[in-house]
Structures are given as C-alpha cells and as structure tokens.
N, C-alpha and C positions, 0 to 999 in steps of 0.2 A: 236168379237161377243159374245163369251162365257162369257167374263168378264161383258159385258153389260147385258147379261141374268141373271147372278148370282147377279148383283147389283139391278135388278128390282124386288122388293118385290112381285108385282102382278104376274109376270111370275113364280117366285120361288114357290109361293103358289099354282099355277096351276099345278106344276109338281108332279108326283107321288114320293113317298119316294125313290123308286129305281132309277128313272130318276135323281133326285136331287143328290143322292150318286154317280151316274155315272158321272154326270157333275162335281162334286167336284173332282173326281179322275182325270179327264182330266185336269181341271184347275191347280191342284197341280202339275201334271206332267209338264205342261207348265211352271209353276213358277220355278220348280227345273231345267228346261232345259234352263234357261237364256233368255226366250222369251222377257222379258222387257228391256234387256240390249242393249246398243248401239253396233254397229258392232265390235269395237276394243275389248270390254270386252267379247263379245260372242266368239271371236277368242281365248281369253285367257281361256274361259270356255271349249272350245273344246280341247285346249292343255292340260289343267289340267285333263280332263276326260280321254284322251289318256294316260297320265302319270299314273293315278290311275289304269287303266287297266293293264298296263305294270308292275308296281310295285306290284300289287295284284297277278299277275301270278307268279312273282318271289317269293313273300312272301309265297304263298301256296305251291309252289314247294319245297322251302327250309324248310318249316315247317315239311314236311314228309321225308326229306332227312336223311340218316343214320348219326348217331353221331359216333365219334371216340370210339374205344374200351377202356374198363377199364382193367388195368393190375392187375390180381388177383394172389396172391402167393398161392402155394399149402397149406401152413399151415392155410390160412384164410378160407379154406373149411372144417376144422375139425368140426365134429359133424353135418354135413349137414343132415337135417331130411329127405330129399327126397331120397327114396330107389331105385328109377328108374334111371332117368337121373343124379341125384345127386351122386349116387354111381359110375356111369360110369365116371363122371367128376372128382371125387376124385381119382379113380384108374388111370385115365389119368395123373392127376397132380403128383401123387406120383411115377408113373412108369417113367415119363420123368424128374421129378424134375426140370421142367421148369415153368416159369410163364405162366398163361393162358390169352389169349386175349378174353375178353367177350364183345360182342357188345350189347349196350342198345336195348331193344325191342326183343331180341332173346329169345328162349325157355330157354337157359341156364341162361340168365339174370333174367327171371321171376322166375325160380327155386331158384336162389340165394336170390332174394328179399323176397321171401316168406318162405325160409327154412334155411337160413344160420344163425346159432346162433351168430357168431361173427359179430360185427357191421361194421368193416372196409370194407369188400367186398360190403356190401349193400351201404355204404356211397360212395365208389368209383364209383359204378354203377349209383347211383343217380346223382352224380356230373357230370359224363360223359354224362348222358342222358339230363341234363338240362343246359349245357353250350352252348354258341353261338359264332359265329365268329363276328368280327366287322362289316362285310358286312351284315350279317343277321339282326343285330340290326339297322344298318343304313337304310336298306331297309324298315323295319317296320316304323321307325320314319319319313322317307320321305313320306311313304304312308299316315300316320296320318296327317302330315303337309299339304300335297296336298289336302286331304279331307277337312281339316279345312279352307284352303284358298278358295276352291271352294264354301263352304257354305257361307263364308263372301262375296264372289263375288255376290251371288244371294240374299243377304240381311239377312242372318241368323248369329247369333253370334257364332254358333258352328255347326259341322256336326251332332251332336246328336239332336240339336233343329230342324234342317232341316229334318232329317230322321223320327223323332217321330211325326211330325206334323199331319200325317194321320194315326197314330196308336191309339190303345185304350189309351195308356199312355199320348199322346199329347205333353208332355214336359219332359225334363230331370229331372226337379224338382219332377214331379209326379212319375217317375221311382224311384227316390231316396226315396220317401215316401214308396213305395212298398218294395224296397230292405232293407231299414233300419228296417222297421217293421218286415219283414220276417227274417232278420238276428237276431234280438233280440229274436224272438220266437224260431227259430231253435237253437240259441246259447245255450239255457238252456239244451236241450237234447244232443247237440254236446259236451258240456263240461262234461256232465255226462259220455258220451261214452269215451271221452279222459281220464277221471279219471280211467275208467276200463282198458284202455291200459297202463296207468302208473303203476297200480297195477300189471299187468302182467309183465311189464318190471322190476319192483322192485323184484318180485318173481324170475324172470330169472337171474338177476344180483346179487340178495341177498344183496341189498344195504339197509342201515338203513333208508334212506329218499326216497321219491318218486322222481324218475328221470324224466327228461324232455323227451317228445316224440319228436324225430326229424323227418324230412320229410322222411327219409329212413327207419323209424321204422314201419310205418303204416301197410304195407303189411305183415310184419313178425308177429307182435303182433295181427293183425286182418286180416288174409288172406281172400282175396275175395272169396265169396261163390257163386256158381252158383244158379240162382233163382230156386225155387221149387214151384209146385202147392200147393194150400192150403189144398187139400185132395188127398189121393192116387188115381191114375188114371191108366187105362189100357194103353198099348202102343198107342200113338196117331199118327196114320197114317195120311197122308195128306188128304186122302178122308174123314176120320172120323172128322177131324177138320173143313173141308168145310161143312160137313153135320151139325155140330154143329152151324157154322156161319149162315147157311141158316135157321135152326130152330129158332135161336135167332132173326134174322131179321123178321121172320114170326110172332113171338110173339109180337115184339115191333112195327113193322111198317106194317105188312101185306105184306111183301116183301120176295121173295125167289130167290135163285140162281139156274140156270138151264143150263146144258151144251148145247152149240150151235155148229152147223156145221160151218166150215170155208170154204170159197171158195178157189179155186186154186190161189196161190200167195197172199192170204190175210195176212198171218202171215210170220214173218221173220225167224222162226226156227220151226222145228217139235216139240220142247218142249212146244211151246206156245199153251195154251188152251183158248178157248173163252167161256165166261159165259154170258148168258142173265140175266138181273136183271128184275124180273117180279113182278109188283104190282097187288094185287088181284082185285083192282078196275080199274086201268088204263091200264093194260097189260104191255108189254115190255117198260121199261123207260130208258134203257141204256145197254151198254155192257162193260165187263171187259175182257181184254186180260191178262191172268195170265202166266207170264214168271218166273217160280218158281225155276228152277234148275240151279246150277252153271255150267259154262262151260268156256273153254278157249276163251279169247277175249271179254267176257261179263263184263259189269260194275260190280264192287264189291258193296256189301251192299244191303240194301232194300230201295225201294222208290215207290211212286205213281206218275205217270205222266199223265197229261191230254193231250190227243190227240185232242179231240174235245169237246168244252164246250156246255152246254145246252143253248138255247135261243129261244125266240119266233120268228117265221119267217113269219107268214101270214100278218103281218103289216109292212114288210120291205118296205122302200121307194125306189123302184127299177126303177122308171121312169127315163129314160135317162142314166142308168148305162151302161157303156161299149158301148154306142151308138156312134160310129164314122164311118164315111163313109167307106164302103168296108170291115167292120169286121164282117159281119153277119155270115160268116162261122165259126168264133170262138165263137160268142155269143150263138148260139144254143147248142153246146156241154156243154158250161159253165152252161147254165140254166138247162140242163138235169142233170148234175152232182149235182147241188144244190138241185134239186127236189128230188133226191134219199134220201137226208138227212132229209127231212121234213116228219113229222109223226103227225097223229091225235091221240090223247090219249083219250081213252074212258072216257066220262063224263067230259071232259075239253074243254073249248072254245079255238079256235085257233089251229094253227099248231106249232110244236116245232122241233127244231134240237135237237136230243137226244145225251146225252154225251157218250163219248167213252174214256176209261182210260186204262192205263197199270199198272199192279201190278208186281213189280220186286223184286225177292228174290234170294237167292243163296243156296237153300236147296240141300241136297245130292240126287243125281239121283237114282231112283229105279233100281234094277238089278234082273236078274233071280236068282242069287245066294243069294242075301240079301233079296229079296222080296221088298215090298212097302217101300216108304220113311217114316221113323218114326221120328217125330219132337222132338227135345229137347224142354224143357219148354220155354226157351228164344226165340226159333223160333216160338212157338205158340203165345207168346206175340207180337213178331214182325209182324206176320200175322194179328193178331187182330188190331194192330196199323194201318197198311197200309189199312186194310179194313175199318177202321173208316174214313180215307181220301176218299176212294172210294165211300162210301155211302153218304158222304157229296156232292160229285160230282153228284151222281145219283139222290138224292132227291131234290137238289137245282133246282128250277124251276123259272127262271127269264126271264124278257123281253130282257135283254142285256147280251151278253156273257162276257162283261168286269167285271161283278160281279157274275158270275155263280160259284156255288160250292165253291171250295177252293180258289177262287180269292177274298180273303178278307184280313183284316189286319194281318200282320205278327204275332202280339201278340194275335191273336184269332184263327188262322188257325189250331193250334195243339189241340184245345179243343176236337173236335170230335174223333180224333185218340187216344189221351191219355185216354179219357173217355171209349173208347172201351176196353182198357187194364184193367180197373177197373172191367168190367164184369167177368173177369177171377178170381176175388176174391170170386165169389159166387158159392157155391156148387150147387145151383139151376141151374145156367147157365151151369156148368160143367156136370150136368146130361144130357144135350143135346148132349154130345159126345157119350152117351151110345147107343148101338144098340139093346140091349135086356132088358134094365131096371134093370139090376142086379149087374153091376160091379162098379158103382160109389158110394164110401162111402160118407156119410154126416159128418164124423168126421174129424176134421182138424189135420194136422201133421206139420203145418207151424209155424216157429218162426221168429220174426223180428231180424235182425242183427243190433245191436245198432250202429255199425260203419257206417251205411248208413247216419246217422245224420252228421257225420264228412264230408262225401262226399258231402252232400247237402250244408253244410256250405261252403265248398270249391267252389261249383258251384255259390253260391251267391256272394262270393268274386270275382270270375271271372267276374260276371255280373257288379259288382261295378267297377272293373278295366276297363272293356269295356266302361263304361260311362266316366271314367276319361280320357281314351285315345281319346275320341271323344268330349272332352270339350274344352272351349277356352284356357285352360292351354297349349294345344299343341303348340300354336303360341307364347308362351312366350319364351324369350331368355333362352337358357340353359336347355330346357325341356329334361328330361332324362327318358326314358321308364323303364329302370331297377331300377332306384332310386324310381320312382313312385310305381312300383310293390313291392319293398322291404319295403317302408314306409307303404303301405297299409297292408301288412301282419304283420308288426311289431305292428301296432296300433290295427288292428281288427282281425288278424288271430289267430287261435288256436295253430298252429304248427309254430315254428320260420322259417323265411326265411333263406335259406342256402346261406351264403355269397359266391359270385362268380358264382351263377347261374342266368339264365335269361330265365325263362320258356316262357316268352311272345312271343318269336320267333317261338314257336311250337303251339301257340294258334291260329290255322288256322281259327277259326270261326270269328276272328277279321275282316277278309275280307268279307266273305259271309254274316255275321250277324253283321256288324259294327253298334254299338249303339243299337242293338236289341237282344243281347245275353240273356237278362233277359226273353225273350218271353217264352222259354220252361218252366222255373220255374213258370212264371206267369200263364201259361195255366195248369200246374200241380196243382197249388193251386185251380184254378177255377174248373178243372175236379174233384178233390177230394171233393170239396164242393158240386158240382152237384151230384156226386155219393152218398155221405152220406145223402143229404137232399131230393133226389128224387128217386133214383133207388135202394139203398142198401137193403131195406126191401122187395121190390117187383120188382126184376130185369126183370121179364117177363111180367110186367103189360102193356097191350096194351094202356090203357088210358094215362099212363105216357109217353110211347113211342111216341104216337101221339102228345102229348103236346110238347115234345122235337123237334119232326119233324116240327110241326107247328110254334113254336116260334124261332127256331134256324136254323135247317138244310135247310129248303126250301128257306131261304133268301140269302144264300151265303154271298156275301159282299154288298147286296143291302139294308141293314138296319144298323144303328149304332149298333155295338156289345154290347154297354152298355144297349141299349134299349132291345135287345134280351135277355141279361142276366137278366135284371130287370124283364121282363115278365116271363121268365122261372122260376125264383126263387121267384116270387111274392115279390120283394124287391125294392120298389120305390126309396129308398135311393141311389141305384146304378145308377139310370138313367142318371144323369148328367156326370158321369165318371170323377169327379174332384179329388183333392188331397185326400179327405176323402174316396172316393171310392177305390182309390189305397191303402190307409192304411188298409181299410177293407179287401181287398183281401190278403194283407200281414199278416193279423191276422188269416186267415183260415189255418187249419191244413192240411198238405200234407201227404197223405199216403206214407210212406217211401218205397223205392224200388230203383232199379238201375236207372242210368241216361243214357239210351241208346242214341246213335246218330242216329235218324231215320228221315225220311223226308216225 
C-alpha cells in the first residue's frame, strides 16, 4: 500500500511535507528490512542480521578490553618531567631495580606519554596500546563482510550506500566530496602544527635536521590541554550554569526553565530533578528529568534520552483501536492513560503529547564539606551540548512522533547540540552566568592550541577509513583491514603508521556509527558556519533565535535538512544537497576545539 501511495504523484502532492517525510522513513525501513525479497532470501537476511548483532557485541566489548602491559626499564624513566606520580614511579623503579609493567590507559601510561623525555618508553606503550589479537581483527572483518553481504542482499552495492540513502549525504561519493575538501582545508593548518612539533623535537634532541614526528611523540611535544573559558569566570556552580542556560533560552526563544515537583515514585533516584520548560506564549511545552550526578551502577558519560516524543493527538484515528469483544475493562484505563499525556497549548490549534526527556551527566555530587557542585569548563561544555539536544526535543512540534525533535538524520542531529557549545565562546552569553553584574570580564584569556588541527585531521582520516571499511572493497578476496589502515595513513596521513599496530580494533564507533562517522565533523562544520554567520555578533538576539527556531528546531526530522539549512542561511545553492553542497560544507571553517564523544 505504501509503495502505491508513494508512486502516485497526485497523492504525494496532497501530502504535507511532514507526512511525506514520515512515509519515506517507513518505506526506506521496509526496503532495508528485505520486504521485497522471497522467503529464502529473507531467511538469509534474518540470519545475517543476527550475525551482525553478535559480532558487533563482541567487537565493542573487545575494543575497550585491557591491552597487555609494556615492560619499562628503570633507566627509561630518567628525566621524567612529572614531579608527582612520575617521581614516585622513578623511586619505585630505582629502589627495586626491576622492570615496571605499565598498562596502556593507566595514569602511569598517561604520565609517561606526556612527560618521558626518552622515546623508548613512549614507543613501547604506544605499541602495546595499539596491537590486536588475531581474533580481534577477524571479528571486525567478519562484521564488515556480513554488513556488506546484507547490503548486497537488499539491492545495494555496499553497506555505506544502503546506510547513507536517508542521510543528508545521500551517497558515499558525496561523503567523499565533503571529506576530501575538508581534509585539504584542514591539512594546511595541520601541517603547520606538525612543523611546530618537529621544531620542538629538534630542539629537544639537538639534531641538525628536522626529525620525523612519530605516533608516540604527539602527546609529549604537544601535551593535551584542558579546555578553558574565553574570559575569566567565577566558580561555576551547577545552579549558576542552569541559571545562565535559562536566561539564554529566554533571550533566544522566550523559553525558561523552572523547577517542578515530582510525584511519589515518578523518578528513579533522589538525585533526579524535574524541570518544566515554559514558553512565554504557549505555557509548559515539555519536561526534562536531570540526572546529573555520578553514582555506583549508573551509566557513564553524558547523554540525552527521549522518553516521550512530541506529536499531535487530537486527530488520531482511534476508531476501532483495541476494540475486541470482552476487553472493555482494559480499554478504559488505556484511554485514561493516553488522555493524561494530551495538552492544549495556549494559542495553538489541536492537542499535543508533550515531550519528556532525560539529561544524563556524571558530575561530582555536592556535599556539606565541599559545598555545591562546581563544574570544570569541559563539564559546562558537556551540559550545553546535551541541553542543545533537549531544546531540539522541546521545540520540535510535529504531527507524527516518528519525526519529532532529535528523530532526524544522523548527520544533522548534532547540529543543535554543537551549536549550543559555540554560545560559550561569547562573553555576552557568559555574562548571563553572573548574579550581580560585576564579576564577568569582557577581556579574553583564551589561546588556540595549534595541535587541535592535528587531531581534527586525524578524525577526518578515521571518517575516510570508516567509508573504506563499508565500501564494496570489503567483499573482494584478500581484503585486509590492517593493510587498508596502513595504506591510508601512508598516503594521506601526517604521522607515519606504526608498523605492527592495528588501531582499527579499538575504533568502536565502527559498530554504532558504521558508514556515518563523518557525521560529527559534518555537523561541526555546519554549526561553526551557522554561529559565524548568524549568532556570533548578536548571540542574544531574539529575532535570530526565532528564525533558527522557525527554520530548524520546530521541524525535527519532518523536513529535508538541506531545505532547513538553506532557509536558515538564505543560501538557495544548498537546497538540493548534491555533491557541490557537500563540497561547500567541506570548505567551511571549523572552530577548533576538542572532539568529545557526546550523544
């Protein structure tokens, strides 16, 4: 029926844009689920899908598994710059005169990688951290092969082609246009940064010529720096940051955050606080459950989860739903439950199910001794990022829950969250953290770390590798994931591939973001462009906030993202979302910064 509907031009023209997008989502899901295949091939599809799930679980588990230790001799720690743990490690080595076993990923390993003047312990640790067992490599290659076979089964030439069909990129060729252009642009700055590292290594080793920077040199000659705010700030308590967020949303959207009471049994832990999201015109438009403190048994990291999507409910086709003889006793409670979720918004036609989301972080719990929770700058960035997702869920007002809020293309969903981080670049926005109008300086103290260009260049290469691993080449006899990795870094990398290493088995995003790892970089480029061209000069301008809300946030996934972006930026050339549009985004300058793994 759905295929017949989508093939009938008259019916398609009668559909709203949102209804058409929703129909396309259903049809693409059906196509990817082997609906058109005969029974025998459908059975093979099910078998492959089960195999992919099993291999994926094994791959992700092994990706984070401990690697064997590196054997470090006491003499290799001479001159260790770290005066804390480094000094203790040196004393331990010299007092026992025994070799040390240092595990990759440990505090000792980090200290050696960033502080050991001698190259040998850093090289040993790098090699230990990036080697793989035969089974780990075999597991990944079996996963990639099963994905490629499944894609061929349902009519695609590769897993990337199948996966990208409903994304902004549309095709692997378009992704390549973006990544190649982005790599060329970033490469200029990354090579300059690499030259700086070579000069530092030359001065350290006192060599007559510029030495080569190896993979184990990066952290020593350019130690990672924690992010800092662009201006001096007072201690940022959790309450102060939420106050700043509420003020920012009030300026941009006429929306504020307000604490709400919770009913008995409503939340899963006493740490969880409920916030009402209040629009000055429409009233309450949704709720956020903020579960912000770390605790035993809680998931690690930061995330935004949708518990209930927004959708219109007064035009539901309920006639005959659940009507089966003798089930009236169950039907009445069901209808009562559904009625509770329906709300009339001031000034809007119809009734809506309002969104409910969870904001998950792992900040330090406040105590009587320490006082309120004070956030590090990277934690403030994390909170702004996740609140970007939350506001996307709150503001999206769609007919269908299938396209509500963050239910949009993978390579578009991070735009609102990354854009929120850009607001932290503005002293005008940071002044909203102030309680008395006197403690926020307008003078910057921030400097850019040139080595972030090297990290961005590395992330682009990983995105290229992800595309290669999901291309038709996977099905060719003799496909070798390690050789593919080494060849890529030899031809396009800045730092030579270390012979004997196989980092790909730790690239866990290959499972959850197979063929779409480019998405975060893509949205970083878009967010940077939107910030520079719309918000950077007037980050508190209500007219600009309303335009962003009207052209992007309210649609969720109910409109083609390229059309949203084109309207927001007044850029008709982007509307088609073709190869040139992808190249255009690749040419946009990205504001450099860390590459956090947020959701």
